[in-house]
PDB file of N, CA, C and O in Angstrom, chain B, residues numbered from 101:
ATOM      1  N   MET B 101      41.472 -45.419 112.509  1.00  0.00           N
ATOM      2  CA  MET B 101      42.257 -44.923 111.008  1.00  0.00           C
ATOM      3  C   MET B 101      43.392 -45.676 110.450  1.00  0.00           C
ATOM      4  O   MET B 101      44.168 -46.131 111.290  1.00  0.00           O
ATOM      5  N   GLU B 102      43.555 -45.816 109.687  1.00  0.00           N
ATOM      6  CA  GLU B 102      44.332 -46.808 108.846  1.00  0.00           C
ATOM      7  C   GLU B 102      45.583 -45.654 108.167  1.00  0.00           C
ATOM      8  O   GLU B 102      45.329 -44.590 107.602  1.00  0.00           O
ATOM      9  N   SER B 103      46.699 -46.133 108.378  1.00  0.00           N
ATOM     10  CA  SER B 103      47.969 -45.442 107.729  1.00  0.00           C
ATOM     11  C   SER B 103      47.816 -45.412 106.602  1.00  0.00           C
ATOM     12  O   SER B 103      47.401 -46.331 105.896  1.00  0.00           O
ATOM     13  N   TYR B 104      48.241 -43.980 106.169  1.00  0.00           N
ATOM     14  CA  TYR B 104      48.380 -43.785 104.473  1.00  0.00           C
ATOM     15  C   TYR B 104      49.448 -44.812 104.203  1.00  0.00           C
ATOM     16  O   TYR B 104      50.327 -45.034 105.036  1.00  0.00           O
ATOM     17  N   PRO B 105      49.368 -45.566 102.816  1.00  0.00           N
ATOM     18  CA  PRO B 105      49.936 -46.374 101.953  1.00  0.00           C
ATOM     19  C   PRO B 105      51.121 -45.642 101.870  1.00  0.00           C
ATOM     20  O   PRO B 105      51.052 -44.483 101.461  1.00  0.00           O
ATOM     21  N   THR B 106      52.405 -46.214 102.250  1.00  0.00           N
ATOM     22  CA  THR B 106      53.745 -45.913 102.318  1.00  0.00           C
ATOM     23  C   THR B 106      54.673 -47.018 101.846  1.00  0.00           C
ATOM     24  O   THR B 106      54.544 -48.182 102.226  1.00  0.00           O
ATOM     25  N   PHE B 107      56.028 -46.430 100.632  1.00  0.00           N
ATOM     26  CA  PHE B 107      56.121 -47.619  99.936  1.00  0.00           C
ATOM     27  C   PHE B 107      57.956 -47.014  99.783  1.00  0.00           C
ATOM     28  O   PHE B 107      58.263 -45.821  99.789  1.00  0.00           O
ATOM     29  N   HIS B 108      58.888 -48.094  99.664  1.00  0.00           N
ATOM     30  CA  HIS B 108      60.173 -47.344  99.584  1.00  0.00           C
ATOM     31  C   HIS B 108      60.586 -48.346  98.033  1.00  0.00           C
ATOM     32  O   HIS B 108      59.777 -48.917  97.302  1.00  0.00           O
ATOM     33  N   ASN B 109      62.055 -48.293  97.898  1.00  0.00           N
ATOM     34  CA  ASN B 109      62.312 -49.465  96.599  1.00  0.00           C
ATOM     35  C   ASN B 109      63.785 -49.539  97.515  1.00  0.00           C
ATOM     36  O   ASN B 109      64.625 -48.854  96.933  1.00  0.00           O
ATOM     37  N   GLU B 110      64.337 -50.160  98.761  1.00  0.00           N
ATOM     38  CA  GLU B 110      65.212 -50.374  98.934  1.00  0.00           C
ATOM     39  C   GLU B 110      65.951 -51.494  97.628  1.00  0.00           C
ATOM     40  O   GLU B 110      66.936 -51.257  96.929  1.00  0.00           O
ATOM     41  N   VAL B 111      65.020 -52.808  97.635  1.00  0.00           N
ATOM     42  CA  VAL B 111      65.474 -53.633  96.463  1.00  0.00           C
ATOM     43  C   VAL B 111      66.071 -53.016  94.915  1.00  0.00           C
ATOM     44  O   VAL B 111      66.535 -53.749  94.041  1.00  0.00           O
ATOM     45  N   GLY B 112      65.962 -51.733  94.820  1.00  0.00           N
ATOM     46  CA  GLY B 112      66.268 -51.205  93.278  1.00  0.00           C
ATOM     47  C   GLY B 112      65.706 -51.654  92.487  1.00  0.00           C
ATOM     48  O   GLY B 112      66.193 -51.485  91.369  1.00  0.00           O
ATOM     49  N   VAL B 113      64.732 -52.256  92.545  1.00  0.00           N
ATOM     50  CA  VAL B 113      63.522 -52.007  91.042  1.00  0.00           C
ATOM     51  C   VAL B 113      63.333 -50.619  90.415  1.00  0.00           C
ATOM     52  O   VAL B 113      63.129 -49.558  91.004  1.00  0.00           O
ATOM     53  N   PRO B 114      63.461 -50.890  88.860  1.00  0.00           N
ATOM     54  CA  PRO B 114      63.185 -49.902  87.972  1.00  0.00           C
ATOM     55  C   PRO B 114      61.890 -49.423  88.105  1.00  0.00           C
ATOM     56  O   PRO B 114      61.653 -48.217  88.167  1.00  0.00           O
ATOM     57  N   ILE B 115      60.906 -50.415  88.161  1.00  0.00           N
ATOM     58  CA  ILE B 115      59.386 -49.922  88.153  1.00  0.00           C
ATOM     59  C   ILE B 115      58.631 -50.725  89.404  1.00  0.00           C
ATOM     60  O   ILE B 115      58.568 -51.952  89.490  1.00  0.00           O
ATOM     61  N   VAL B 116      57.915 -49.506  90.620  1.00  0.00           N
ATOM     62  CA  VAL B 116      57.254 -50.511  91.616  1.00  0.00           C
ATOM     63  C   VAL B 116      55.535 -50.380  91.036  1.00  0.00           C
ATOM     64  O   VAL B 116      54.944 -49.470  90.455  1.00  0.00           O
ATOM     65  N   ARG B 117      55.151 -51.582  91.451  1.00  0.00           N
ATOM     66  CA  ARG B 117      53.679 -51.608  91.093  1.00  0.00           C
ATOM     67  C   ARG B 117      52.887 -51.406  92.478  1.00  0.00           C
ATOM     68  O   ARG B 117      53.247 -52.056  93.460  1.00  0.00           O
ATOM     69  N   ILE B 118      51.639 -50.365  92.573  1.00  0.00           N
ATOM     70  CA  ILE B 118      50.958 -49.660  93.812  1.00  0.00           C
ATOM     71  C   ILE B 118      49.663 -50.331  93.477  1.00  0.00           C
ATOM     72  O   ILE B 118      49.283 -50.873  92.439  1.00  0.00           O
ATOM     73  N   GLY B 119      48.981 -50.113  94.855  1.00  0.00           N
ATOM     74  CA  GLY B 119      47.221 -50.401  94.473  1.00  0.00           C
ATOM     75  C   GLY B 119      46.726 -49.121  94.892  1.00  0.00           C
ATOM     76  O   GLY B 119      45.523 -49.086  95.149  1.00  0.00           O
ATOM     77  N   CYS B 120      47.477 -47.918  95.034  1.00  0.00           N
ATOM     78  CA  CYS B 120      46.349 -46.288  95.022  1.00  0.00           C
ATOM     79  C   CYS B 120      47.452 -45.415  94.329  1.00  0.00           C
ATOM     80  O   CYS B 120      48.575 -45.668  93.892  1.00  0.00           O
ATOM     81  N   ARG B 121      46.434 -43.921  94.430  1.00  0.00           N
ATOM     82  CA  ARG B 121      47.283 -43.403  93.299  1.00  0.00           C
ATOM     83  C   ARG B 121      47.766 -42.211  94.314  1.00  0.00           C
ATOM     84  O   ARG B 121      48.096 -41.103  93.890  1.00  0.00           O
ATOM     85  N   GLU B 122      47.772 -42.625  95.950  1.00  0.00           N
ATOM     86  CA  GLU B 122      48.010 -41.684  96.673  1.00  0.00           C
ATOM     87  C   GLU B 122      48.794 -41.974  97.999  1.00  0.00           C
ATOM     88  O   GLU B 122      48.281 -42.171  99.101  1.00  0.00           O
ATOM     89  N   PHE B 123      49.550 -41.970  97.827  1.00  0.00           N
ATOM     90  CA  PHE B 123      50.916 -42.633  98.819  1.00  0.00           C
ATOM     91  C   PHE B 123      52.116 -41.498  99.540  1.00  0.00           C
ATOM     92  O   PHE B 123      52.187 -40.270  99.486  1.00  0.00           O
ATOM     93  N   LYS B 124      52.835 -42.357 100.100  1.00  0.00           N
ATOM     94  CA  LYS B 124      54.281 -41.696 100.975  1.00  0.00           C
ATOM     95  C   LYS B 124      55.150 -42.735 100.468  1.00  0.00           C
ATOM     96  O   LYS B 124      55.070 -43.963 100.508  1.00  0.00           O
ATOM     97  N   CYS B 125      56.230 -41.721  99.852  1.00  0.00           N
ATOM     98  CA  CYS B 125      57.211 -42.561  99.540  1.00  0.00           C
ATOM     99  C   CYS B 125      58.472 -42.237 100.241  1.00  0.00           C
ATOM    100  O   CYS B 125      58.714 -41.031 100.176  1.00  0.00           O
ATOM    101  N   ILE B 126      59.474 -43.017 100.980  1.00  0.00           N
ATOM    102  CA  ILE B 126      60.298 -43.022 101.824  1.00  0.00           C
ATOM    103  C   ILE B 126      62.023 -43.470 101.126  1.00  0.00           C
ATOM    104  O   ILE B 126      63.112 -43.446 101.700  1.00  0.00           O
ATOM    105  N   GLY B 127      61.728 -43.796  99.915  1.00  0.00           N
ATOM    106  CA  GLY B 127      62.909 -44.072  99.446  1.00  0.00           C
ATOM    107  C   GLY B 127      63.428 -45.160  99.945  1.00  0.00           C
ATOM    108  O   GLY B 127      62.977 -46.080  99.264  1.00  0.00           O
ATOM    109  N   ASP B 128      63.992 -45.497 100.599  1.00  0.00           N
ATOM    110  CA  ASP B 128      64.898 -47.062 101.367  1.00  0.00           C
ATOM    111  C   ASP B 128      64.018 -46.977 102.836  1.00  0.00           C
ATOM    112  O   ASP B 128      63.233 -46.177 103.346  1.00  0.00           O
ATOM    113  N   LYS B 129      64.592 -48.211 103.179  1.00  0.00           N
ATOM    114  CA  LYS B 129      63.906 -48.009 104.406  1.00  0.00           C
ATOM    115  C   LYS B 129      64.478 -47.581 105.873  1.00  0.00           C
ATOM    116  O   LYS B 129      65.222 -48.430 106.365  1.00  0.00           O
ATOM    117  N   PRO B 130      64.288 -46.575 106.546  1.00  0.00           N
ATOM    118  CA  PRO B 130      65.364 -46.192 108.052  1.00  0.00           C
ATOM    119  C   PRO B 130      66.399 -47.007 108.027  1.00  0.00           C
ATOM    120  O   PRO B 130      66.329 -48.191 107.698  1.00  0.00           O
ATOM    121  N   PRO B 131      67.335 -46.462 108.345  1.00  0.00           N
ATOM    122  CA  PRO B 131      67.698 -45.043 108.102  1.00  0.00           C
ATOM    123  C   PRO B 131      68.266 -44.203 107.165  1.00  0.00           C
ATOM    124  O   PRO B 131      68.557 -43.007 107.147  1.00  0.00           O
ATOM    125  N   GLN B 132      68.372 -45.359 106.196  1.00  0.00           N
ATOM    126  CA  GLN B 132      68.821 -44.864 105.010  1.00  0.00           C
ATOM    127  C   GLN B 132      67.592 -44.274 104.147  1.00  0.00           C
ATOM    128  O   GLN B 132      67.548 -44.624 102.968  1.00  0.00           O
ATOM    129  N   ASP B 133      66.677 -43.484 104.592  1.00  0.00           N
ATOM    130  CA  ASP B 133      65.455 -43.019 104.075  1.00  0.00           C
ATOM    131  C   ASP B 133      65.627 -41.738 103.330  1.00  0.00           C
ATOM    132  O   ASP B 133      66.635 -41.085 103.597  1.00  0.00           O
ATOM    133  N   HIS B 134      65.242 -41.525 102.916  1.00  0.00           N
ATOM    134  CA  HIS B 134      65.180 -39.950 101.838  1.00  0.00           C
ATOM    135  C   HIS B 134      63.678 -39.565 103.185  1.00  0.00           C
ATOM    136  O   HIS B 134      63.009 -40.153 104.036  1.00  0.00           O
ATOM    137  N   PRO B 135      63.875 -37.950 102.459  1.00  0.00           N
ATOM    138  CA  PRO B 135      62.663 -36.985 103.554  1.00  0.00           C
ATOM    139  C   PRO B 135      61.696 -37.751 102.679  1.00  0.00           C
ATOM    140  O   PRO B 135      61.691 -38.019 101.477  1.00  0.00           O
ATOM    141  N   HIS B 136      60.559 -38.115 104.077  1.00  0.00           N
ATOM    142  CA  HIS B 136      59.464 -38.285 103.527  1.00  0.00           C
ATOM    143  C   HIS B 136      58.345 -37.442 102.410  1.00  0.00           C
ATOM    144  O   HIS B 136      58.036 -36.266 102.599  1.00  0.00           O
ATOM    145  N   ILE B 137      57.986 -38.002 101.614  1.00  0.00           N
ATOM    146  CA  ILE B 137      56.916 -37.281 100.596  1.00  0.00           C
ATOM    147  C   ILE B 137      55.914 -37.995  99.769  1.00  0.00           C
ATOM    148  O   ILE B 137      55.903 -38.894  98.928  1.00  0.00           O
ATOM    149  N   PHE B 138      54.820 -36.968 100.552  1.00  0.00           N
ATOM    150  CA  PHE B 138      53.359 -37.399  99.196  1.00  0.00           C
ATOM    151  C   PHE B 138      53.441 -37.422  98.385  1.00  0.00           C
ATOM    152  O   PHE B 138      54.359 -36.705  97.985  1.00  0.00           O
ATOM    153  N   LEU B 139      52.852 -38.005  97.552  1.00  0.00           N
ATOM    154  CA  LEU B 139      52.966 -38.219  96.371  1.00  0.00           C
ATOM    155  C   LEU B 139      51.414 -38.671  95.489  1.00  0.00           C
ATOM    156  O   LEU B 139      51.302 -39.882  95.298  1.00  0.00           O
ATOM    157  N   LYS B 140      50.450 -37.930  95.050  1.00  0.00           N
ATOM    158  CA  LYS B 140      49.339 -37.749  93.911  1.00  0.00           C
ATOM    159  C   LYS B 140      49.532 -38.245  92.534  1.00  0.00           C
ATOM    160  O   LYS B 140      50.444 -37.755  91.868  1.00  0.00           O
ATOM    161  N   MET B 141      48.865 -39.053  92.094  1.00  0.00           N
ATOM    162  CA  MET B 141      49.192 -39.532  90.994  1.00  0.00           C
ATOM    163  C   MET B 141      47.655 -38.605  90.330  1.00  0.00           C
ATOM    164  O   MET B 141      47.816 -38.346  89.138  1.00  0.00           O
ATOM    165  N   GLY B 142      46.764 -38.278  90.694  1.00  0.00           N
ATOM    166  CA  GLY B 142      45.693 -38.097  89.953  1.00  0.00           C
ATOM    167  C   GLY B 142      45.139 -39.050  88.902  1.00  0.00           C
ATOM    168  O   GLY B 142      44.798 -40.173  89.273  1.00  0.00           O
ATOM    169  N   ASP B 143      45.065 -38.836  88.119  1.00  0.00           N
ATOM    170  CA  ASP B 143      44.164 -39.478  86.814  1.00  0.00           C
ATOM    171  C   ASP B 143      45.489 -40.064  86.212  1.00  0.00           C
ATOM    172  O   ASP B 143      44.936 -40.488  85.197  1.00  0.00           O
ATOM    173  N   ALA B 144      46.369 -40.305  86.093  1.00  0.00           N
ATOM    174  CA  ALA B 144      47.811 -40.397  85.590  1.00  0.00           C
ATOM    175  C   ALA B 144      47.825 -42.096  86.363  1.00  0.00           C
ATOM    176  O   ALA B 144      47.245 -42.203  87.444  1.00  0.00           O
ATOM    177  N   SER B 145      48.401 -43.162  85.840  1.00  0.00           N
ATOM    178  CA  SER B 145      48.949 -44.153  86.141  1.00  0.00           C
ATOM    179  C   SER B 145      50.120 -44.370  86.453  1.00  0.00           C
ATOM    180  O   SER B 145      50.587 -45.458  86.790  1.00  0.00           O
ATOM    181  N   GLU B 146      50.670 -43.362  86.365  1.00  0.00           N
ATOM    182  CA  GLU B 146      52.470 -43.258  87.050  1.00  0.00           C
ATOM    183  C   GLU B 146      52.812 -41.987  87.536  1.00  0.00           C
ATOM    184  O   GLU B 146      52.409 -40.929  87.055  1.00  0.00           O
ATOM    185  N   ILE B 147      53.569 -42.109  88.507  1.00  0.00           N
ATOM    186  CA  ILE B 147      54.466 -40.912  88.842  1.00  0.00           C
ATOM    187  C   ILE B 147      56.010 -41.204  89.394  1.00  0.00           C
ATOM    188  O   ILE B 147      56.106 -42.223  90.078  1.00  0.00           O
ATOM    189  N   VAL B 148      56.889 -40.654  89.242  1.00  0.00           N
ATOM    190  CA  VAL B 148      58.237 -40.250  89.512  1.00  0.00           C
ATOM    191  C   VAL B 148      58.897 -39.414  91.073  1.00  0.00           C
ATOM    192  O   VAL B 148      58.840 -38.221  91.373  1.00  0.00           O
ATOM    193  N   SER B 149      59.468 -40.518  91.798  1.00  0.00           N
ATOM    194  CA  SER B 149      59.785 -39.769  92.872  1.00  0.00           C
ATOM    195  C   SER B 149      60.776 -38.855  92.881  1.00  0.00           C
ATOM    196  O   SER B 149      61.911 -39.154  92.511  1.00  0.00           O
ATOM    197  N   PRO B 150      60.531 -37.944  93.200  1.00  0.00           N
ATOM    198  CA  PRO B 150      61.770 -36.644  92.602  1.00  0.00           C
ATOM    199  C   PRO B 150      62.512 -36.788  93.527  1.00  0.00           C
ATOM    200  O   PRO B 150      63.410 -35.974  93.313  1.00  0.00           O
ATOM    201  N   TYR B 151      62.853 -37.617  94.981  1.00  0.00           N
ATOM    202  CA  TYR B 151      63.878 -37.678  95.714  1.00  0.00           C
ATOM    203  C   TYR B 151      64.966 -39.128  95.280  1.00  0.00           C
ATOM    204  O   TYR B 151      66.193 -39.188  95.359  1.00  0.00           O
ATOM    205  N   CYS B 152      64.350 -39.794  94.988  1.00  0.00           N
ATOM    206  CA  CYS B 152      64.756 -41.422  94.330  1.00  0.00           C
ATOM    207  C   CYS B 152      64.714 -41.787  93.130  1.00  0.00           C
ATOM    208  O   CYS B 152      65.408 -42.783  92.926  1.00  0.00           O
ATOM    209  N   SER B 153      63.959 -41.219  91.868  1.00  0.00           N
ATOM    210  CA  SER B 153      63.463 -41.459  91.088  1.00  0.00           C
ATOM    211  C   SER B 153      63.003 -42.842  90.680  1.00  0.00           C
ATOM    212  O   SER B 153      63.170 -43.294  89.547  1.00  0.00           O
ATOM    213  N   THR B 154      62.461 -43.433  91.593  1.00  0.00           N
ATOM    214  CA  THR B 154      61.608 -44.588  91.363  1.00  0.00           C
ATOM    215  C   THR B 154      60.448 -44.585  91.006  1.00  0.00           C
ATOM    216  O   THR B 154      59.659 -44.077  91.803  1.00  0.00           O
ATOM    217  N   LEU B 155      59.850 -45.171  89.615  1.00  0.00           N
ATOM    218  CA  LEU B 155      58.605 -44.768  88.839  1.00  0.00           C
ATOM    219  C   LEU B 155      57.771 -46.104  89.876  1.00  0.00           C
ATOM    220  O   LEU B 155      57.971 -47.303  90.071  1.00  0.00           O
ATOM    221  N   PHE B 156      56.943 -45.249  90.269  1.00  0.00           N
ATOM    222  CA  PHE B 156      55.183 -46.177  90.800  1.00  0.00           C
ATOM    223  C   PHE B 156      54.751 -46.063  89.915  1.00  0.00           C
ATOM    224  O   PHE B 156      54.809 -45.048  89.221  1.00  0.00           O
ATOM    225  N   ARG B 157      54.113 -47.197  89.635  1.00  0.00           N
ATOM    226  CA  ARG B 157      53.107 -47.326  88.824  1.00  0.00           C
ATOM    227  C   ARG B 157      51.593 -48.518  89.269  1.00  0.00           C
ATOM    228  O   ARG B 157      51.593 -49.719  89.539  1.00  0.00           O
ATOM    229  N   PHE B 158      50.142 -47.230  89.149  1.00  0.00           N
ATOM    230  CA  PHE B 158      49.058 -47.684  89.597  1.00  0.00           C
ATOM    231  C   PHE B 158      48.734 -48.876  89.382  1.00  0.00           C
ATOM    232  O   PHE B 158      48.731 -48.786  88.154  1.00  0.00           O
ATOM    233  N   ASP B 159      48.368 -50.266  89.637  1.00  0.00           N
ATOM    234  CA  ASP B 159      48.201 -51.463  89.463  1.00  0.00           C
ATOM    235  C   ASP B 159      46.946 -51.806  89.906  1.00  0.00           C
ATOM    236  O   ASP B 159      47.074 -52.617  90.823  1.00  0.00           O
ATOM    237  N   PRO B 160      45.536 -51.509  89.629  1.00  0.00           N
ATOM    238  CA  PRO B 160      44.121 -51.528  90.355  1.00  0.00           C
ATOM    239  C   PRO B 160      43.776 -53.669  91.011  1.00  0.00           C
ATOM    240  O   PRO B 160      42.904 -54.219  91.684  1.00  0.00           O
ATOM    241  N   SER B 161      45.015 -54.126  90.307  1.00  0.00           N
ATOM    242  CA  SER B 161      44.302 -55.613  91.276  1.00  0.00           C
ATOM    243  C   SER B 161      45.016 -55.688  92.183  1.00  0.00           C
ATOM    244  O   SER B 161      44.641 -56.541  92.988  1.00  0.00           O
ATOM    245  N   LEU B 162      46.474 -54.857  92.619  1.00  0.00           N
ATOM    246  CA  LEU B 162      46.718 -54.535  94.201  1.00  0.00           C
ATOM    247  C   LEU B 162      45.576 -53.959  94.918  1.00  0.00           C
ATOM    248  O   LEU B 162      44.535 -53.408  94.559  1.00  0.00           O
ATOM    249  N   GLY B 163      46.217 -54.328  96.290  1.00  0.00           N
ATOM    250  CA  GLY B 163      44.767 -53.692  97.684  1.00  0.00           C
ATOM    251  C   GLY B 163      45.960 -52.038  97.633  1.00  0.00           C
ATOM    252  O   GLY B 163      47.092 -51.963  97.157  1.00  0.00           O
ATOM    253  N   ALA B 164      45.099 -50.891  98.341  1.00  0.00           N
ATOM    254  CA  ALA B 164      45.591 -49.630  98.230  1.00  0.00           C
ATOM    255  C   ALA B 164      47.121 -49.865  99.148  1.00  0.00           C
ATOM    256  O   ALA B 164      47.929 -49.011  98.783  1.00  0.00           O
ATOM    257  N   HIS B 165      47.582 -50.601 100.002  1.00  0.00           N
ATOM    258  CA  HIS B 165      49.083 -51.159 100.584  1.00  0.00           C
ATOM    259  C   HIS B 165      49.656 -51.588 100.249  1.00  0.00           C
ATOM    260  O   HIS B 165      50.714 -51.707 100.866  1.00  0.00           O
ATOM    261  N   GLU B 166      49.499 -52.187  99.027  1.00  0.00           N
ATOM    262  CA  GLU B 166      50.061 -53.376  98.392  1.00  0.00           C
ATOM    263  C   GLU B 166      51.626 -53.243  97.197  1.00  0.00           C
ATOM    264  O   GLU B 166      51.317 -52.600  96.194  1.00  0.00           O
ATOM    265  N   ALA B 167      51.987 -53.360  97.193  1.00  0.00           N
ATOM    266  CA  ALA B 167      53.001 -53.280  96.272  1.00  0.00           C
ATOM    267  C   ALA B 167      53.766 -54.693  95.516  1.00  0.00           C
ATOM    268  O   ALA B 167      53.891 -55.766  96.106  1.00  0.00           O
ATOM    269  N   ASP B 168      54.257 -54.424  94.037  1.00  0.00           N
ATOM    270  CA  ASP B 168      54.955 -55.869  93.464  1.00  0.00           C
ATOM    271  C   ASP B 168      56.167 -54.665  92.877  1.00  0.00           C
ATOM    272  O   ASP B 168      55.987 -53.738  92.088  1.00  0.00           O
ATOM    273  N   PRO B 169      57.582 -55.142  93.683  1.00  0.00           N
ATOM    274  CA  PRO B 169      57.375 -56.355  94.454  1.00  0.00           C
ATOM    275  C   PRO B 169      56.757 -55.730  95.774  1.00  0.00           C
ATOM    276  O   PRO B 169      56.682 -54.604  96.267  1.00  0.00           O
ATOM    277  N   ALA B 170      56.279 -57.243  96.163  1.00  0.00           N
ATOM    278  CA  ALA B 170      55.895 -56.992  97.817  1.00  0.00           C
ATOM    279  C   ALA B 170      56.377 -56.447  98.790  1.00  0.00           C
ATOM    280  O   ALA B 170      55.690 -55.975  99.696  1.00  0.00           O
ATOM    281  N   ASP B 171      58.239 -56.417  98.737  1.00  0.00           N
ATOM    282  CA  ASP B 171      58.548 -56.183  99.624  1.00  0.00           C
ATOM    283  C   ASP B 171      58.836 -54.557 100.010  1.00  0.00           C
ATOM    284  O   ASP B 171      59.422 -54.057 100.970  1.00  0.00           O
ATOM    285  N   CYS B 172      57.951 -53.767  98.463  1.00  0.00           N
ATOM    286  CA  CYS B 172      58.343 -52.549  98.521  1.00  0.00           C
ATOM    287  C   CYS B 172      57.364 -51.240  99.242  1.00  0.00           C
ATOM    288  O   CYS B 172      57.311 -50.012  99.187  1.00  0.00           O
ATOM    289  N   ALA B 173      56.656 -52.370  99.932  1.00  0.00           N
ATOM    290  CA  ALA B 173      55.625 -52.052 101.034  1.00  0.00           C
ATOM    291  C   ALA B 173      55.866 -52.022 102.413  1.00  0.00           C
ATOM    292  O   ALA B 173      55.776 -53.024 103.122  1.00  0.00           O
ATOM    293  N   TYR B 174      56.236 -50.665 102.905  1.00  0.00           N
ATOM    294  CA  TYR B 174      56.361 -50.652 104.491  1.00  0.00           C
ATOM    295  C   TYR B 174      55.281 -50.180 105.139  1.00  0.00           C
ATOM    296  O   TYR B 174      54.432 -49.408 104.696  1.00  0.00           O
ATOM    297  N   GLY B 175      55.345 -50.668 106.197  1.00  0.00           N
ATOM    298  CA  GLY B 175      54.317 -50.347 107.826  1.00  0.00           C
ATOM    299  C   GLY B 175      54.732 -50.963 108.823  1.00  0.00           C
ATOM    300  O   GLY B 175      55.527 -51.902 108.809  1.00  0.00           O
ATOM    301  N   ASP B 176      54.220 -50.475 109.754  1.00  0.00           N
ATOM    302  CA  ASP B 176      54.356 -50.806 111.017  1.00  0.00           C
ATOM    303  C   ASP B 176      55.077 -51.694 111.851  1.00  0.00           C
ATOM    304  O   ASP B 176      55.695 -51.542 112.905  1.00  0.00           O
ATOM    305  N   ARG B 177      54.616 -53.598 110.395  1.00  0.00           N
ATOM    306  CA  ARG B 177      55.159 -54.542 110.577  1.00  0.00           C
ATOM    307  C   ARG B 177      56.606 -54.580 110.352  1.00  0.00           C
ATOM    308  O   ARG B 177      57.324 -55.374 110.959  1.00  0.00           O
ATOM    309  N   ASP B 178      57.077 -53.688 109.441  1.00  0.00           N
ATOM    310  CA  ASP B 178      58.271 -53.683 109.462  1.00  0.00           C
ATOM    311  C   ASP B 178      59.171 -52.890 110.390  1.00  0.00           C
ATOM    312  O   ASP B 178      60.395 -52.987 110.295  1.00  0.00           O
TER     313      ASP B 178
END
C-alpha cells in the first residue's frame, strides 16, 4: 500500500505546488511539525492549511507525491 502524500513548508515559501488533491500537511519537519492534518481540495485548485497557513496549489504536471519546491515533499526517506 502506498503511503498518503505528505507535505511540509520548512522552507517558508508562500505557495507549495503539489500533484494531488488529498494529502497530509505537517507544517514543518519533525520535531517542529504541527498536528498532522488531512486536507482535501475536492474540485478546488488550492487549499490553505489552517495550522501553518501554507497555500497548497494543485499542479497536474506533478506526481501525487511530488511538490514544487521539491523539498516540500515529505516521506520515509526524510
